[in-house]
Structures are given as structure tokens and as C-alpha cells.
TIRO-2110 file (N, C-alpha, C; in Angstrom, 1 decimal):
// TIRO-2110
-22.7, -10.2, 30.1, N, 1, A
-24.1, -10.1, 29.9, CA, 1, A
-24.3, -10.1, 28.4, C, 1, A
-25.4, -10.7, 28.0, N, 2, A
-25.7, -10.9, 26.6, CA, 2, A
-26.3, -9.5, 26.0, C, 2, A
-26.0, -9.3, 24.8, N, 3, A
-26.6, -8.1, 24.1, CA, 3, A
-27.7, -8.6, 23.2, C, 3, A
-28.9, -8.2, 23.5, N, 4, A
-30.1, -8.6, 22.7, CA, 4, A
-30.6, -7.3, 22.0, C, 4, A
-31.1, -7.5, 20.8, N, 5, A
-31.8, -6.4, 20.0, CA, 5, A
-33.2, -6.9, 19.9, C, 5, A
-34.1, -6.0, 20.2, N, 6, A
-35.6, -6.3, 20.1, CA, 6, A
-36.3, -5.2, 19.4, C, 6, A
-37.5, -5.4, 18.9, N, 7, A
-38.3, -4.4, 18.3, CA, 7, A
-39.7, -4.5, 18.8, C, 7, A
-40.4, -3.4, 18.8, N, 8, A
-41.8, -3.4, 19.2, CA, 8, A
-42.6, -3.2, 17.9, C, 8, A
-43.5, -4.2, 17.6, N, 9, A
-44.3, -4.2, 16.4, CA, 9, A
-45.7, -4.2, 16.7, C, 9, A
-46.5, -3.4, 16.0, N, 10, A
-48.0, -3.5, 16.2, CA, 10, A
-48.7, -2.5, 15.3, C, 10, A
-50.0, -2.5, 15.4, N, 11, A
-50.8, -1.7, 14.6, CA, 11, A
-50.6, -0.2, 14.9, C, 11, A
-51.0, 0.7, 14.1, N, 12, A
-50.9, 2.2, 14.4, CA, 12, A
-51.8, 2.5, 15.6, C, 12, A
-51.3, 3.5, 16.4, N, 13, A
-52.1, 4.1, 17.4, CA, 13, A
-52.5, 3.1, 18.5, C, 13, A
-51.7, 2.2, 18.9, N, 14, A
-52.0, 1.2, 19.9, CA, 14, A
-51.1, 1.3, 21.2, C, 14, A
-50.1, 2.3, 21.2, N, 15, A
-49.3, 2.5, 22.4, CA, 15, A
-47.9, 2.0, 22.3, C, 15, A
-47.4, 1.7, 21.1, N, 16, A
-46.0, 1.3, 21.0, CA, 16, A
-45.0, 2.3, 21.6, C, 16, A
-45.2, 3.6, 21.2, N, 17, A
-44.3, 4.6, 21.7, CA, 17, A
-44.4, 4.8, 23.2, C, 17, A
-45.6, 4.7, 23.7, N, 18, A
-45.9, 4.8, 25.1, CA, 18, A
-45.2, 3.7, 25.9, C, 18, A
-45.2, 2.5, 25.4, N, 19, A
-44.5, 1.4, 26.0, CA, 19, A
-43.0, 1.6, 25.9, C, 19, A
-42.5, 2.0, 24.7, N, 20, A
-41.1, 2.3, 24.6, CA, 20, A
-40.7, 3.4, 25.6, C, 20, A
-41.4, 4.4, 25.8, N, 21, A
-41.1, 5.5, 26.7, CA, 21, A
-41.1, 4.9, 28.2, C, 21, A
-42.0, 4.1, 28.5, N, 22, A
-42.1, 3.5, 29.8, CA, 22, A
-40.9, 2.6, 30.1, C, 22, A
-40.4, 1.9, 29.1, N, 23, A
-39.3, 1.0, 29.3, CA, 23, A
-38.0, 1.7, 29.3, C, 23, A
-37.8, 2.7, 28.4, N, 24, A
-36.5, 3.3, 28.2, CA, 24, A
-36.4, 4.7, 28.9, C, 24, A
-37.5, 5.3, 29.2, N, 25, A
-37.5, 6.7, 29.7, CA, 25, A
-36.8, 7.7, 28.7, C, 25, A
-37.1, 7.4, 27.4, N, 26, A
-36.4, 8.1, 26.3, CA, 26, A
-37.1, 9.4, 25.9, C, 26, A
-38.4, 9.5, 26.2, N, 27, A
-39.2, 10.7, 25.8, CA, 27, A
-39.5, 10.8, 24.3, C, 27, A
-39.7, 9.7, 23.7, N, 28, A
-40.1, 9.7, 22.2, CA, 28, A
-41.5, 10.3, 22.1, C, 28, A
-41.7, 10.8, 20.9, N, 29, A
-43.1, 11.4, 20.6, CA, 29, A
-44.1, 10.3, 20.7, C, 29, A
-45.1, 10.6, 21.5, N, 30, A
-46.3, 9.7, 21.7, CA, 30, A
-47.5, 10.5, 21.6, C, 30, A
-48.1, 10.6, 20.4, N, 31, A
-49.3, 11.4, 20.2, CA, 31, A
-50.5, 10.6, 19.9, C, 31, A
-51.7, 11.2, 20.0, N, 32, A
-53.0, 10.5, 19.8, CA, 32, A
-53.5, 10.6, 18.4, C, 32, A
-52.6, 10.2, 17.4, N, 33, A
-53.1, 10.1, 16.0, CA, 33, A
-52.2, 9.1, 15.3, C, 33, A
-52.7, 8.4, 14.3, N, 34, A
-51.9, 7.4, 13.7, CA, 34, A
-50.7, 7.9, 13.0, C, 34, A
-49.6, 7.1, 13.0, N, 35, A
-48.4, 7.4, 12.3, CA, 35, A
-47.7, 8.7, 12.9, C, 35, A
-47.9, 8.9, 14.2, N, 36, A
-47.2, 10.1, 14.9, CA, 36, A
-45.7, 9.9, 14.9, C, 36, A
-45.2, 8.7, 15.0, N, 37, A
-43.8, 8.4, 15.0, CA, 37, A
-43.5, 7.5, 13.8, C, 37, A
-42.9, 8.2, 12.7, N, 38, A
-42.6, 7.5, 11.5, CA, 38, A
-41.1, 7.1, 11.6, C, 38, A
-40.3, 7.9, 12.2, N, 39, A
-38.8, 7.6, 12.3, CA, 39, A
-38.6, 6.6, 13.5, C, 39, A
-37.7, 5.8, 13.4, N, 40, A
-37.4, 4.8, 14.5, CA, 40, A
-36.9, 5.5, 15.7, C, 40, A
-37.1, 4.9, 16.8, N, 41, A
-36.6, 5.4, 18.1, CA, 41, A
-35.6, 4.3, 18.6, C, 41, A
-34.5, 4.7, 19.2, N, 42, A
-33.5, 3.7, 19.7, CA, 42, A
-33.3, 4.0, 21.2, C, 42, A
-33.3, 2.9, 22.0, N, 43, A
-33.0, 3.1, 23.4, CA, 43, A
-32.2, 1.9, 23.9, C, 43, A
-31.6, 2.1, 25.0, N, 44, A
-30.8, 1.1, 25.7, CA, 44, A
-31.3, 0.9, 27.1, C, 44, A
-31.5, -0.4, 27.5, N, 45, A
-32.0, -0.7, 28.8, CA, 45, A
-31.2, -1.8, 29.4, C, 45, A
-30.8, -1.7, 30.6, N, 46, A
-30.1, -2.8, 31.3, CA, 46, A
-31.2, -3.7, 32.0, C, 46, A
-31.2, -5.0, 31.8, N, 47, A
-32.1, -5.9, 32.4, CA, 47, A
-31.3, -6.8, 33.3, C, 47, A
-31.2, -6.6, 34.6, N, 48, A
-30.4, -7.5, 35.4, CA, 48, A
-31.1, -8.8, 35.8, C, 48, A
-31.1, -9.7, 34.8, N, 49, A
-31.7, -11.0, 35.0, CA, 49, A
-30.8, -12.1, 34.4, C, 49, A
-30.3, -13.0, 35.2, N, 50, A
-29.4, -14.0, 34.7, CA, 50, A
-30.0, -15.0, 33.7, C, 50, A
-31.4, -15.0, 33.7, N, 51, A
-32.1, -15.9, 32.8, CA, 51, A
-31.8, -15.5, 31.3, C, 51, A
-31.5, -14.2, 31.1, N, 52, A
-31.3, -13.7, 29.8, CA, 52, A
-30.0, -14.3, 29.2, C, 52, A
-29.1, -14.8, 30.0, N, 53, A
-27.9, -15.4, 29.5, CA, 53, A
-28.2, -16.7, 28.7, C, 53, A
-29.3, -17.4, 29.1, N, 54, A
-29.6, -18.6, 28.5, CA, 54, A
-30.3, -18.4, 27.1, C, 54, A
-30.8, -17.2, 26.8, N, 55, A
-31.4, -16.9, 25.5, CA, 55, A
-30.3, -16.8, 24.5, C, 55, A
END
């Protein structure tokens, strides 16, 4: 299986941490004010899809 590294980029207070938590179940801080998460969050997710091998 391929190892891919991705990042979530966007404007402040638009739900990046919420999306990260939904994908990874990591429990990162997701608060309703800008710049709530300044430090990076790291998670690992297995995606069982053979199409990823072609990337």
C-alpha cells in the first residue's frame, strides 16, 4: 500500500479541525474561535482503496 502525506489548508475558523477529527477520530481541539489550534495535529488513517496505488 502506498504511503501518502496530506494536509488540510484553509481559512481560520472554517472547520479544518472538525474535518480532521471526523477522519482520524483523534480528538484534536476544535473550538469556535479563530486560531484555536496553532500547533499541528498528526493522524494516521488507513484507506482501503486500490485506486490509491495509481497515485
